[in-house]
Structure formats: structure tokens, C-alpha cells
GUVEXTOR-339225 format. One record per residue (C-alpha): residue in one letter; chain; x, z, y. Coordinates in nm, 4 decimals, always signed. Each point is the difference from the previous one (the first is absolute). Example, Ala and Ser with C-alpha at 12.3 -4.5 7.8 and 13.67 -1.06 7.14 Angstrom:
2
+--------+------+----------+----------+----------+
: dodren : pavo :        x :        z :        y :
+--------+------+----------+----------+----------+
:      A :    A :  +1.2300 :  +0.7800 :  -0.4500 :
:      S :    A :  +0.1370 :  -0.0660 :  +0.3440 :
+--------+------+----------+----------+----------+
// end
This chain:
319
+--------+------+----------+----------+----------+
: dodren : pavo :        x :        z :        y :
+--------+------+----------+----------+----------+
:      X :    A :  -0.3492 :  +0.2765 :  +2.3572 :
:      X :    A :  +0.1323 :  +0.0502 :  -0.3523 :
:      X :    A :  +0.0990 :  -0.3009 :  -0.2073 :
:      X :    A :  -0.1692 :  -0.0490 :  -0.3349 :
:      X :    A :  +0.3036 :  -0.0965 :  -0.2099 :
:      X :    A :  -0.1584 :  -0.1020 :  -0.3306 :
:      X :    A :  +0.2575 :  +0.0503 :  -0.2734 :
:      X :    A :  -0.0330 :  +0.0891 :  -0.3656 :
:      X :    A :  +0.3462 :  +0.1332 :  -0.0686 :
:      X :    A :  +0.1816 :  +0.2713 :  -0.1846 :
:      X :    A :  +0.3727 :  +0.0641 :  +0.0054 :
:      X :    A :  +0.2548 :  +0.2640 :  -0.0616 :
:      X :    A :  -0.1250 :  +0.1346 :  +0.3304 :
:      X :    A :  -0.3581 :  -0.1261 :  -0.0013 :
:      X :    A :  -0.2603 :  +0.0093 :  -0.2735 :
:      X :    A :  -0.3223 :  -0.1753 :  +0.0881 :
:      X :    A :  -0.2822 :  -0.2196 :  -0.1193 :
:      X :    A :  -0.2122 :  -0.1340 :  +0.2818 :
:      X :    A :  +0.0667 :  -0.0518 :  +0.3669 :
:      X :    A :  +0.2242 :  +0.2298 :  +0.2010 :
:      X :    A :  -0.0643 :  -0.0001 :  +0.3752 :
:      X :    A :  +0.2556 :  +0.1100 :  +0.2582 :
:      X :    A :  +0.0180 :  -0.0533 :  +0.3781 :
:      X :    A :  +0.1170 :  -0.3330 :  +0.1383 :
:      X :    A :  +0.3760 :  +0.0440 :  +0.0300 :
:      X :    A :  +0.0451 :  +0.2658 :  -0.2641 :
:      X :    A :  +0.1681 :  -0.0621 :  -0.3351 :
:      X :    A :  -0.0830 :  +0.1141 :  -0.3520 :
:      X :    A :  +0.2317 :  -0.0441 :  -0.2978 :
:      X :    A :  -0.1200 :  -0.1785 :  -0.3133 :
:      X :    A :  +0.1353 :  -0.1995 :  -0.2931 :
:      X :    A :  -0.2037 :  +0.0473 :  -0.3178 :
:      X :    A :  -0.3350 :  +0.1125 :  -0.1344 :
:      X :    A :  -0.0872 :  +0.2426 :  -0.2782 :
:      X :    A :  -0.3477 :  +0.0806 :  -0.1283 :
:      X :    A :  -0.1605 :  +0.1715 :  -0.2993 :
:      X :    A :  -0.3142 :  -0.1628 :  -0.1389 :
:      X :    A :  -0.2240 :  +0.1645 :  -0.2572 :
:      X :    A :  -0.2816 :  -0.2121 :  -0.1404 :
:      X :    A :  -0.2343 :  +0.1426 :  -0.2628 :
:      X :    A :  -0.3602 :  -0.1083 :  -0.0755 :
:      X :    A :  -0.0700 :  -0.2049 :  +0.3110 :
:      X :    A :  +0.1553 :  +0.2361 :  +0.2530 :
:      X :    A :  +0.3304 :  -0.0384 :  +0.1805 :
:      X :    A :  +0.2101 :  +0.2757 :  +0.1520 :
:      X :    A :  +0.2529 :  -0.1432 :  +0.2449 :
:      X :    A :  +0.2574 :  +0.2641 :  +0.0887 :
:      X :    A :  +0.2387 :  -0.0663 :  +0.2831 :
:      X :    A :  +0.2578 :  +0.2119 :  +0.1772 :
:      X :    A :  +0.1086 :  -0.0383 :  +0.3567 :
:      X :    A :  +0.3291 :  +0.1241 :  +0.1347 :
:      X :    A :  +0.1133 :  -0.1612 :  +0.3217 :
:      X :    A :  +0.2627 :  +0.0334 :  +0.2694 :
:      X :    A :  -0.0962 :  -0.0966 :  +0.3532 :
:      X :    A :  +0.0359 :  +0.1322 :  +0.3537 :
:      X :    A :  -0.3718 :  -0.0383 :  +0.0601 :
:      X :    A :  -0.2553 :  +0.2787 :  -0.0274 :
:      X :    A :  -0.2835 :  -0.2576 :  +0.0073 :
:      X :    A :  -0.0236 :  -0.1167 :  -0.3587 :
:      X :    A :  -0.3003 :  -0.1398 :  -0.1860 :
:      X :    A :  -0.0435 :  -0.1567 :  -0.3421 :
:      X :    A :  -0.2603 :  -0.2451 :  -0.1399 :
:      X :    A :  -0.0679 :  -0.0785 :  -0.3675 :
:      X :    A :  -0.2593 :  -0.2578 :  -0.1170 :
:      X :    A :  -0.1915 :  +0.0642 :  -0.3244 :
:      X :    A :  -0.2764 :  -0.1938 :  -0.1808 :
:      X :    A :  -0.2513 :  +0.2858 :  -0.0287 :
:      X :    A :  -0.0908 :  +0.3287 :  +0.1669 :
:      X :    A :  +0.2934 :  +0.2347 :  -0.0728 :
:      X :    A :  +0.0259 :  +0.3710 :  -0.0518 :
:      X :    A :  +0.3081 :  +0.1258 :  +0.1859 :
:      X :    A :  +0.2142 :  +0.2988 :  -0.0954 :
:      X :    A :  +0.3627 :  +0.1016 :  -0.0434 :
:      X :    A :  +0.2340 :  +0.0260 :  -0.2971 :
:      X :    A :  +0.3281 :  +0.1893 :  -0.0406 :
:      X :    A :  +0.2760 :  -0.2144 :  +0.1483 :
:      X :    A :  +0.2208 :  +0.1060 :  -0.2926 :
:      X :    A :  -0.1917 :  -0.2383 :  -0.2268 :
:      X :    A :  +0.2088 :  -0.2906 :  +0.1325 :
:      X :    A :  +0.3463 :  +0.1398 :  -0.0849 :
:      X :    A :  -0.1367 :  +0.1297 :  -0.3329 :
:      X :    A :  -0.1051 :  -0.3514 :  -0.1002 :
:      X :    A :  +0.3266 :  -0.1451 :  +0.1272 :
:      X :    A :  +0.1967 :  +0.2453 :  -0.2134 :
:      X :    A :  -0.2198 :  -0.0573 :  -0.3054 :
:      X :    A :  +0.0488 :  -0.3788 :  +0.0097 :
:      X :    A :  +0.3732 :  -0.0169 :  +0.0817 :
:      X :    A :  +0.2068 :  -0.2433 :  -0.2099 :
:      X :    A :  +0.2026 :  +0.1314 :  -0.2917 :
:      X :    A :  +0.3779 :  -0.0050 :  +0.0468 :
:      X :    A :  +0.2277 :  -0.1098 :  -0.2834 :
:      X :    A :  +0.3667 :  -0.0890 :  -0.0462 :
:      X :    A :  +0.0542 :  -0.3321 :  -0.1820 :
:      X :    A :  +0.1035 :  +0.0520 :  -0.3627 :
:      X :    A :  -0.1386 :  +0.3528 :  -0.0229 :
:      X :    A :  -0.3144 :  +0.0099 :  -0.2170 :
:      X :    A :  -0.1875 :  -0.2653 :  +0.1894 :
:      X :    A :  -0.1033 :  -0.3588 :  -0.0512 :
:      X :    A :  +0.1872 :  -0.1806 :  +0.2773 :
:      X :    A :  -0.1495 :  -0.3448 :  -0.0341 :
:      X :    A :  -0.2400 :  +0.0410 :  +0.2940 :
:      X :    A :  -0.0850 :  +0.2063 :  +0.3022 :
:      X :    A :  -0.2983 :  +0.1879 :  -0.1403 :
:      X :    A :  -0.1318 :  +0.1540 :  -0.3201 :
:      X :    A :  -0.3391 :  +0.1124 :  -0.1347 :
:      X :    A :  -0.0858 :  +0.3720 :  -0.0152 :
:      X :    A :  -0.2665 :  +0.2006 :  -0.1988 :
:      X :    A :  -3.2036 :  +0.3616 :  +3.6384 :
:      X :    A :  +0.2833 :  +0.1776 :  +0.1863 :
:      X :    A :  -0.0243 :  -0.0892 :  +0.3708 :
:      X :    A :  +0.0389 :  -0.3078 :  +0.2163 :
:      X :    A :  -0.2102 :  -0.3088 :  -0.0811 :
:      X :    A :  -0.0933 :  -0.3067 :  +0.2017 :
:      X :    A :  -0.2139 :  -0.3103 :  -0.0338 :
:      X :    A :  +0.3050 :  -0.2264 :  -0.0321 :
:      X :    A :  +0.0733 :  +0.1258 :  -0.3495 :
:      X :    A :  +0.2444 :  +0.2898 :  +0.0030 :
:      X :    A :  -0.0762 :  +0.3495 :  -0.1297 :
:      X :    A :  +0.2087 :  +0.3137 :  -0.0327 :
:      X :    A :  -0.0938 :  +0.1324 :  -0.3421 :
:      X :    A :  +0.2326 :  +0.2966 :  -0.0611 :
:      X :    A :  +0.2976 :  +0.1862 :  +0.1400 :
:      X :    A :  +0.2098 :  +0.3129 :  -0.0120 :
:      X :    A :  +0.3504 :  +0.1495 :  +0.0248 :
:      X :    A :  +0.2869 :  -0.0736 :  -0.2409 :
:      X :    A :  +0.3052 :  +0.2030 :  +0.0941 :
:      X :    A :  +0.1290 :  -0.1357 :  +0.3306 :
:      X :    A :  -0.2533 :  -0.2864 :  -0.0064 :
:      X :    A :  -0.3562 :  -0.0284 :  +0.1200 :
:      X :    A :  -0.1757 :  -0.2787 :  -0.1875 :
:      X :    A :  -0.3234 :  -0.1925 :  +0.0028 :
:      X :    A :  -0.1440 :  -0.2636 :  -0.2313 :
:      X :    A :  -0.1795 :  -0.2858 :  +0.1733 :
:      X :    A :  -0.2183 :  -0.2735 :  -0.1435 :
:      X :    A :  +0.0254 :  -0.3333 :  +0.1814 :
:      X :    A :  -0.1660 :  -0.3388 :  -0.0400 :
:      X :    A :  +0.1859 :  -0.1924 :  +0.2725 :
:      X :    A :  +0.3701 :  -0.0177 :  +0.0801 :
:      X :    A :  -0.0535 :  -0.0267 :  +0.3757 :
:      X :    A :  -0.2144 :  +0.3141 :  -0.0040 :
:      X :    A :  +0.2640 :  +0.1888 :  -0.1969 :
:      X :    A :  +0.2673 :  -0.1240 :  +0.2406 :
:      X :    A :  -0.2076 :  +0.1126 :  +0.2976 :
:      X :    A :  -0.0530 :  +0.3394 :  -0.1627 :
:      X :    A :  +0.3761 :  +0.0468 :  -0.0450 :
:      X :    A :  +0.0667 :  -0.1162 :  +0.3543 :
:      X :    A :  -0.2644 :  +0.2421 :  +0.1236 :
:      X :    A :  +0.1987 :  +0.2789 :  -0.1619 :
:      X :    A :  +0.3117 :  -0.0886 :  +0.1965 :
:      X :    A :  +0.1724 :  -0.2651 :  -0.2104 :
:      X :    A :  +0.0883 :  -0.3572 :  +0.0945 :
:      X :    A :  +0.0212 :  -0.2390 :  -0.2954 :
:      X :    A :  +0.2935 :  -0.2373 :  -0.0493 :
:      X :    A :  -0.0618 :  -0.3724 :  -0.0383 :
:      X :    A :  -0.1564 :  -0.0851 :  -0.3337 :
:      X :    A :  -0.1302 :  +0.3491 :  -0.0739 :
:      X :    A :  -0.3665 :  -0.1020 :  +0.0252 :
:      X :    A :  +0.0563 :  -0.2835 :  -0.2482 :
:      X :    A :  +0.1526 :  +0.2421 :  -0.2489 :
:      X :    A :  -0.2929 :  +0.2401 :  +0.0375 :
:      X :    A :  -0.2353 :  -0.2942 :  -0.0486 :
:      X :    A :  +0.1809 :  -0.0863 :  -0.3249 :
:      X :    A :  -0.1282 :  +0.3243 :  -0.1476 :
:      X :    A :  -0.3515 :  -0.0356 :  +0.1372 :
:      X :    A :  -0.0292 :  -0.3482 :  -0.1524 :
:      X :    A :  +0.0820 :  +0.1627 :  -0.3350 :
:      X :    A :  -0.2743 :  +0.2596 :  +0.0642 :
:      X :    A :  +0.2566 :  +0.2736 :  +0.0520 :
:      X :    A :  -0.2097 :  +0.1717 :  +0.2663 :
:      X :    A :  +0.1590 :  +0.3455 :  +0.0052 :
:      X :    A :  +0.3077 :  +0.1084 :  +0.1936 :
:      X :    A :  +0.1609 :  +0.3424 :  +0.0095 :
:      X :    A :  +0.1458 :  +0.0751 :  +0.3430 :
:      X :    A :  +0.2302 :  +0.3037 :  +0.0127 :
:      X :    A :  +0.1713 :  +0.1093 :  +0.3184 :
:      X :    A :  +0.2561 :  +0.2688 :  +0.0651 :
:      X :    A :  -0.1803 :  +0.2895 :  +0.1672 :
:      X :    A :  +0.2797 :  +0.2590 :  -0.0146 :
:      X :    A :  +0.2319 :  -0.1056 :  +0.2819 :
:      X :    A :  +0.1894 :  +0.3256 :  +0.0551 :
:      X :    A :  +0.3240 :  -0.1883 :  -0.0728 :
:      X :    A :  -0.0051 :  -0.2764 :  +0.2612 :
:      X :    A :  +0.3461 :  -0.1403 :  -0.0641 :
:      X :    A :  +0.1134 :  -0.1232 :  -0.3419 :
:      X :    A :  -0.2942 :  +0.0200 :  -0.2357 :
:      X :    A :  +0.0469 :  +0.0403 :  -0.3732 :
:      X :    A :  -0.3207 :  +0.0744 :  -0.1900 :
:      X :    A :  -0.0617 :  -0.0187 :  -0.3728 :
:      X :    A :  -0.3373 :  +0.0096 :  -0.1713 :
:      X :    A :  -0.1510 :  -0.1480 :  -0.3141 :
:      X :    A :  -0.3440 :  -0.1548 :  +0.0531 :
:      X :    A :  -0.2301 :  -0.1022 :  -0.2848 :
:      X :    A :  -0.2863 :  -0.2479 :  +0.0426 :
:      X :    A :  -0.2498 :  -0.0089 :  -0.2867 :
:      X :    A :  -0.2465 :  -0.2880 :  -0.0134 :
:      X :    A :  -0.2000 :  -0.2111 :  -0.2438 :
:      X :    A :  +0.1817 :  -0.3120 :  -0.1210 :
:      X :    A :  -0.0428 :  -0.2118 :  -0.3096 :
:      X :    A :  +0.3594 :  -0.1218 :  +0.0301 :
:      X :    A :  +0.3286 :  +0.1564 :  +0.1083 :
:      X :    A :  +0.0844 :  -0.1054 :  +0.3558 :
:      X :    A :  +0.2745 :  +0.0707 :  +0.2510 :
:      X :    A :  -0.0473 :  -0.1051 :  +0.3686 :
:      X :    A :  +0.3197 :  -0.1826 :  +0.0923 :
:      X :    A :  -0.1233 :  -0.2863 :  +0.2203 :
:      X :    A :  -0.0216 :  +0.2318 :  +0.3007 :
:      X :    A :  +0.3809 :  +0.0331 :  -0.0144 :
:      X :    A :  +0.0341 :  -0.3513 :  +0.1404 :
:      X :    A :  -0.0655 :  +0.1387 :  +0.3467 :
:      X :    A :  +0.3139 :  +0.2114 :  -0.0225 :
:      X :    A :  +0.2119 :  -0.3087 :  -0.0578 :
:      X :    A :  +0.2430 :  +0.1962 :  -0.2181 :
:      X :    A :  +0.1307 :  -0.1005 :  -0.3408 :
:      X :    A :  -0.0110 :  +0.2878 :  -0.2462 :
:      X :    A :  -0.0272 :  +0.1016 :  -0.3611 :
:      X :    A :  -0.3112 :  +0.1430 :  -0.1628 :
:      X :    A :  +0.0114 :  +0.2602 :  -0.2786 :
:      X :    A :  -0.3277 :  +0.0747 :  -0.1776 :
:      X :    A :  -0.0561 :  +0.2788 :  -0.2506 :
:      X :    A :  -0.3203 :  -0.0915 :  -0.1873 :
:      X :    A :  -0.1883 :  +0.2366 :  -0.2304 :
:      X :    A :  -0.2684 :  -0.1794 :  -0.2040 :
:      X :    A :  -0.1302 :  -0.0467 :  -0.3532 :
:      X :    A :  +0.2590 :  -0.2722 :  -0.0698 :
:      X :    A :  +0.3281 :  -0.1360 :  +0.1318 :
:      X :    A :  -0.0447 :  -0.1976 :  +0.3220 :
:      X :    A :  +0.1682 :  -0.3012 :  +0.1598 :
:      X :    A :  -0.0233 :  -0.2252 :  +0.3062 :
:      X :    A :  +0.1471 :  -0.3424 :  +0.0774 :
:      X :    A :  +0.3706 :  +0.0271 :  +0.0688 :
:      X :    A :  +0.0069 :  +0.3755 :  -0.0538 :
:      X :    A :  +0.3097 :  +0.1356 :  -0.1759 :
:      X :    A :  -0.0671 :  +0.2573 :  -0.2706 :
:      X :    A :  +0.2082 :  +0.3123 :  +0.0616 :
:      X :    A :  -0.1736 :  +0.2409 :  -0.2371 :
:      X :    A :  -0.2962 :  +0.0153 :  -0.2379 :
:      X :    A :  -0.1175 :  +0.2560 :  -0.2525 :
:      X :    A :  -0.2872 :  +0.2222 :  -0.1134 :
:      X :    A :  -0.0643 :  +0.3312 :  +0.1751 :
:      X :    A :  -0.2323 :  +0.2914 :  -0.0633 :
:      X :    A :  -0.1225 :  +0.3145 :  +0.1714 :
:      X :    A :  +0.3225 :  +0.1832 :  -0.0857 :
:      X :    A :  +0.2295 :  -0.2548 :  +0.1608 :
:      X :    A :  -0.0257 :  +0.1333 :  +0.3551 :
:      X :    A :  -0.0925 :  +0.3678 :  -0.0365 :
:      X :    A :  +0.0754 :  +0.0716 :  +0.3680 :
:      X :    A :  -0.2640 :  -0.2481 :  +0.1123 :
:      X :    A :  -0.3286 :  +0.0958 :  -0.1682 :
:      X :    A :  -0.2593 :  -0.2754 :  +0.0053 :
:      X :    A :  +0.2446 :  -0.2864 :  +0.0466 :
:      X :    A :  -0.0038 :  -0.0714 :  -0.3730 :
:      X :    A :  -0.3238 :  +0.1403 :  -0.1435 :
:      X :    A :  -0.0241 :  -0.2258 :  -0.3065 :
:      X :    A :  +0.2357 :  -0.2184 :  -0.2045 :
:      X :    A :  +0.0998 :  -0.2961 :  +0.2157 :
:      X :    A :  +0.2788 :  -0.2462 :  +0.0681 :
:      X :    A :  +0.2524 :  +0.0209 :  +0.2838 :
:      X :    A :  +0.1516 :  -0.3213 :  +0.1387 :
:      X :    A :  +0.2608 :  -0.0298 :  +0.2764 :
:      X :    A :  +0.0292 :  -0.3408 :  +0.1682 :
:      X :    A :  +0.2140 :  -0.1399 :  +0.2805 :
:      X :    A :  +0.0120 :  -0.3142 :  +0.2155 :
:      X :    A :  +0.1744 :  -0.0951 :  +0.3233 :
:      X :    A :  -0.2202 :  -0.1849 :  +0.2506 :
:      X :    A :  +0.0622 :  -0.2145 :  +0.3048 :
:      X :    A :  -0.2760 :  +0.0402 :  +0.2642 :
:      X :    A :  -0.1464 :  -0.3478 :  -0.0625 :
:      X :    A :  -0.0314 :  +0.0782 :  -0.3729 :
:      X :    A :  -0.1905 :  +0.3252 :  +0.0423 :
:      X :    A :  -0.3387 :  -0.0143 :  -0.1683 :
:      X :    A :  -0.2236 :  +0.2809 :  -0.1228 :
:      X :    A :  +0.1154 :  +0.0841 :  -0.3516 :
:      X :    A :  -0.2482 :  -0.0191 :  -0.2871 :
:      X :    A :  +0.1380 :  +0.1526 :  -0.3164 :
:      X :    A :  -0.0972 :  -0.1210 :  -0.3465 :
:      X :    A :  +0.0277 :  +0.1438 :  -0.3478 :
:      X :    A :  +0.3240 :  -0.1124 :  -0.1654 :
:      X :    A :  -0.0085 :  -0.1864 :  -0.3338 :
:      X :    A :  +0.1185 :  +0.3102 :  -0.1848 :
:      X :    A :  +0.0693 :  +0.3690 :  +0.0497 :
:      X :    A :  +0.3718 :  -0.0130 :  -0.0735 :
:      X :    A :  +0.2078 :  +0.2904 :  +0.1200 :
:      X :    A :  +0.2958 :  -0.0870 :  +0.2172 :
:      X :    A :  +0.2817 :  +0.1771 :  +0.1780 :
:      X :    A :  +0.2950 :  -0.1597 :  +0.1760 :
:      X :    A :  +0.3574 :  +0.0759 :  -0.1067 :
:      X :    A :  +0.2921 :  -0.0031 :  +0.2430 :
:      X :    A :  +0.3564 :  -0.0147 :  -0.1323 :
:      X :    A :  +0.3349 :  +0.1319 :  +0.1226 :
:      X :    A :  -0.1627 :  +0.2490 :  +0.2316 :
:      X :    A :  -0.1219 :  -0.2860 :  +0.2196 :
:      X :    A :  -0.3042 :  +0.0324 :  +0.2198 :
:      X :    A :  -0.2476 :  -0.2861 :  +0.0304 :
:      X :    A :  -0.1902 :  -0.0922 :  +0.3152 :
:      X :    A :  -0.3265 :  +0.1538 :  -0.1182 :
:      X :    A :  +0.1687 :  +0.3331 :  -0.0732 :
:      X :    A :  +0.1670 :  -0.0003 :  +0.3404 :
:      X :    A :  -0.3351 :  -0.0738 :  +0.1643 :
:      X :    A :  -0.1511 :  +0.3015 :  -0.1697 :
:      X :    A :  +0.2834 :  +0.2278 :  +0.1035 :
:      X :    A :  -0.0239 :  -0.1227 :  +0.3602 :
:      X :    A :  -0.3702 :  +0.0804 :  -0.0086 :
:      X :    A :  +0.0582 :  +0.3511 :  -0.1323 :
:      X :    A :  +0.2557 :  +0.0911 :  +0.2641 :
:      X :    A :  -0.1493 :  -0.1912 :  +0.2897 :
:      X :    A :  -0.1992 :  +0.2908 :  +0.1371 :
:      X :    A :  +0.3085 :  +0.2225 :  +0.0040 :
:      X :    A :  +0.1886 :  -0.2722 :  +0.1853 :
:      X :    A :  -0.2764 :  -0.0376 :  +0.2556 :
:      X :    A :  -0.0023 :  +0.3724 :  +0.0706 :
:      X :    A :  +0.3776 :  +0.0103 :  +0.0363 :
:      X :    A :  -0.0001 :  -0.2957 :  +0.2398 :
:      X :    A :  -0.2783 :  +0.1569 :  +0.2019 :
:      X :    A :  +0.1851 :  +0.3280 :  +0.0341 :
:      X :    A :  +0.3202 :  -0.1760 :  +0.1011 :
:      X :    A :  -0.1779 :  -0.2096 :  +0.2640 :
:      X :    A :  -0.1733 :  +0.3048 :  +0.1461 :
:      X :    A :  +0.3380 :  +0.1703 :  +0.0434 :
:      X :    A :  +0.1330 :  -0.2928 :  +0.2029 :
+--------+------+----------+----------+----------+
// end
């Protein structure tokens, strides 16, 4: 039976937001999380990318959301494009810069039962087959997952119940259906969940099951600059429809882009609720002497993680 390893993690080798499931003794690499959130007029688009490295061909993925989502894909290149756009400026001390600080301002689908679980939609996204289920009880949802071949680790039902108590009744379950490569899997796909939400939310509590400390990077597109408790501002500034010409529809009206970061220990992981910041100041970090800060290194690791996973996989297959 496959183990339901609930982790919300994203690293240089793994991008994810939700729960990644792999068989009992298998391993999956993770360190950090990256997500893109667009919130305009009461609707949130949560865009996540998954790239993982594991020996298992049995991989599934669960993401909780507060309302019925529409599920589709986005170009995976949106992530490196945003990373490049928000990189810190590099300056040499004494050469046309103010060196007094570290930053400066800038300009009815299928299954249903009487115990309260319904499959409401489904389809194919690249190498994944997905379904959206609506649940009212954590034990029913746990039984449903177990009935599909997964055994839940200790505490998983309590985490699922956390979302149901908040009236987050919808869960996207995506599983790898293309198993032609049965050795070292490395798959990359950008998944977008669009759902009604009065506030900007990011489901982080589910990461507690993974038991892994990691950093969270959020790119937030909204009407104003955003913030959350303890979040470090890495970038903020206005954007318009011409900012990302290679990604039509991402910016379809004047808006504000904010990039935030925070490192979490498992016990500190709570769902993130973002709030409007006191002002719409523009901000961009400056790094001196050609140095590279931790946030910049995290972004670079994320960009090259997929290439690393593929190279490792090829090397292991040759052994």
C-alpha cells in the first residue's frame, strides 16, 4: 500500500503546494516553497509548480482550498520570469549609490456517498490525472484516500480536519498517471487553482505533516502591496499589462506585485492570510560587492533544481 506523505514543500528540486504522496520507503527531495497568487475582485488564482526527484512512480498530490476551484495549467516559465524580474540590484560601494542601508526605493463529476464526500470534477494535466473532491468529514476523506491505495501517516486526519473546521471543503487530488519512466521521476508542471475568496490565503498548515523546516516565497499580484506577519519584503512595485508580454492574462490590468519570504519551522506553520500593507511603496533590495543574499540563492536553486534532478536521474539510471 502506498504511503500518503503529506508535505507542502518546494525546493531547488521540488516545487509544490499541497501534499505530495510517495510509497512507504521512498524518498522525495524538498526544502522550500514558491507560489504565485493573483487576487483581483474577490477571486484568487493560486499558481504552483511541482518539480520533484524520487525513485517512485506512484506519486499523488493534495491541495486544500476554501471554495470550489477551477483547475488548469500555466506556462512553467512564469516562475523564472518573476524570479528574474524581482532580483536584487547589485552595486559597488562608493559608486553612485546610497550605501547607508541594504535596500532602496524604486519607481457533479462522479463518486458520491451518504457520508459526505463527492467527486465534483476531474481531468488530465500533463503527466497528472486530477480530481476535485468535496468533503464534510476528515475520517471520510481519509477513508477515501485509503480506498485509493494510500495509507495516511499519524496526524494526517487531524490536519485534514483543520481545513474542514475552517469550512475549506474542497481538495484537489492529482496523481501521476504517466509511469513510463519507473525509475527516477522528474516531472515539472504549473497548476493553477482559481476559486472565490474575499481574502488572500495560502495553505501552509498542511506542511506540518511533512515535518520539514523550509522557506516560503510568495509572489502576490493584487490591487495593493501585501504583507503577512513575519514576512520579509523582497520586492514591491506596480505592474501593468506590458510587464510580462510572454504571459498574456497574468497581468490584465494595472496592479501591484509583492514578493515576500519567511522561513518556517514545522510547529510554526499556519495558513497564511495576507493583508494590505499600510502603503504602496516600491522596494527593491540592493546587494553590494557582488555578494549574493540567501533569498537570491534560494531563487537560483529553484530555477536550476529541475535540471539537477534530471541529471541525477540520468546518472543513477546508468549505474
